[in-house]
C-alpha positions in Angstrom: -4.9 3.4 -24.9 -7.5 2.7 -27.6 -11.1 3.8 -27.0 -13.7 4.1 -29.8 -11.0 4.2 -32.6 -9.1 7.0 -30.9 -5.7 6.7 -29.2 -5.1 8.4 -25.8 -2.3 8.6 -23.4 -1.9 9.9 -19.9 0.7 12.3 -18.7 1.4 12.7 -15.0 4.4 14.9 -14.1 7.1 13.9 -16.6 5.8 10.3 -17.1 3.7 9.2 -20.0 1.4 6.2 -19.6 -0.5 4.3 -22.3 -3.0 2.5 -20.1 -4.7 3.3 -16.8 -3.5 0.0 -15.3 0.0 1.2 -15.9 -0.7 4.3 -13.8 -2.2 2.3 -10.9 0.6 -0.2 -10.9 3.2 2.6 -10.8 1.4 4.1 -7.8 0.6 1.0 -5.7 2.6 -1.8 -7.4 5.7 -3.4 -6.1 6.4 -5.8 -3.2 5.4 -3.6 -0.2 3.0 -0.8 -1.1 -0.1 -3.1 -1.2 1.0 -4.7 2.1 1.4 -1.3 3.8 -2.1 -0.2 2.5 -3.6 -3.5 3.7 -2.3 -3.0 7.2 -3.5 0.7 7.2 -7.0 -0.2 6.0 -8.4 -0.8 9.5 -6.2 1.4 11.7 -3.7 4.2 12.1 -0.3 2.9 12.9 3.0 4.3 14.1 6.2 3.4 12.2 7.3 0.9 14.8 3.9 -0.8 14.8 3.9 -1.1 11.0 7.4 -2.5 11.1 6.2 -5.2 13.6 3.3 -6.1 11.3 5.5 -6.4 8.2 8.2 -8.6 9.7 10.3 -9.1 6.6 10.5 -5.5 5.4 13.7 -3.5 6.1 13.4 -0.2 7.8 14.9 1.5 4.8 12.3 -0.1 2.5 9.4 0.8 4.8 10.6 4.4 5.0 10.8 4.6 1.2 7.4 3.0 0.6 5.7 5.3 3.1 7.2 8.3 1.5 6.1 7.2 -1.9 2.6 6.5 -0.8 2.5 9.8 1.0 3.7 11.6 -2.1 1.0 9.8 -4.2 -1.7 11.0 -1.7 -2.5 7.4 -0.6 -1.1 7.7 3.0 -1.3 10.6 5.4 1.6 11.2 7.8 0.7 13.0 11.1 3.4 14.4 13.3 2.5 15.2 16.9 4.6 17.9 18.6 5.6 16.1 21.8 8.7 14.6 23.3 9.6 12.1 22.0 8.0 13.0 18.6 5.1 10.7 17.6 4.4 10.0 13.9 1.3 8.1 12.8 0.4 6.8 9.3 -3.1 6.3 8.0 -4.9 6.0 4.7 -6.0 9.3 3.3 -9.5 9.8 2.0 -8.2 9.2 -1.5 -6.2 6.2 -0.3 -9.4 4.6 1.2 -10.7 4.4 -2.3 -8.2 1.6 -3.0 -9.2 -0.5 0.0 -11.7 -2.6 -2.0 -9.1 -3.5 -4.6 -6.6 -4.4 -1.9 -9.3 -6.5 -0.1 -9.9 -8.4 -3.4 -6.2 -9.0 -3.9 -6.1 -10.3 -0.3 -9.0 -12.7 -0.9 -7.2 -14.0 -4.0 -4.0 -14.5 -2.0 -5.9 -16.5 0.6 -7.6 -18.7 -2.0 -4.3 -19.2 -3.8 -2.5 -20.1 -0.6 -5.1 -22.6 0.4 -5.0 -24.2 -3.1 -1.3 -24.3 -3.7 0.3 -23.8 -0.3 -0.2 -24.3 3.3 -1.7 -21.8 5.8 -0.1 -22.1 9.2 -1.6 -20.5 12.3 1.0 -18.9 14.5 0.6 -19.4 18.2 0.8 -16.3 20.4 4.2 -15.6 21.8 4.6 -15.7 25.6 
């Protein structure tokens, strides 16, 4: 990264990055991480609830994404000692900092969909 005629790079763990956007995309990029964050912005959800929200994600992919987001400090996993065990996911304090970015991406997605696609309202299932 160039700033004021000096070159900088970022080292996190064993990875080297040359731009802060590269860091951000490594943490929250990909097909599902932003979607998971979007659903957790407003509420705490259990795994099964999240799976119902993100219809097209596989269980394996959701598990992987949640683990990666938890490892990155974006998502908090809370396990309740009861039978059967209950696990809930929510955005961490640090993770809430990305909510405004996800909201802007969501707005862009809505505008893009209206301009180039079709928005279809799904009727409630009986």
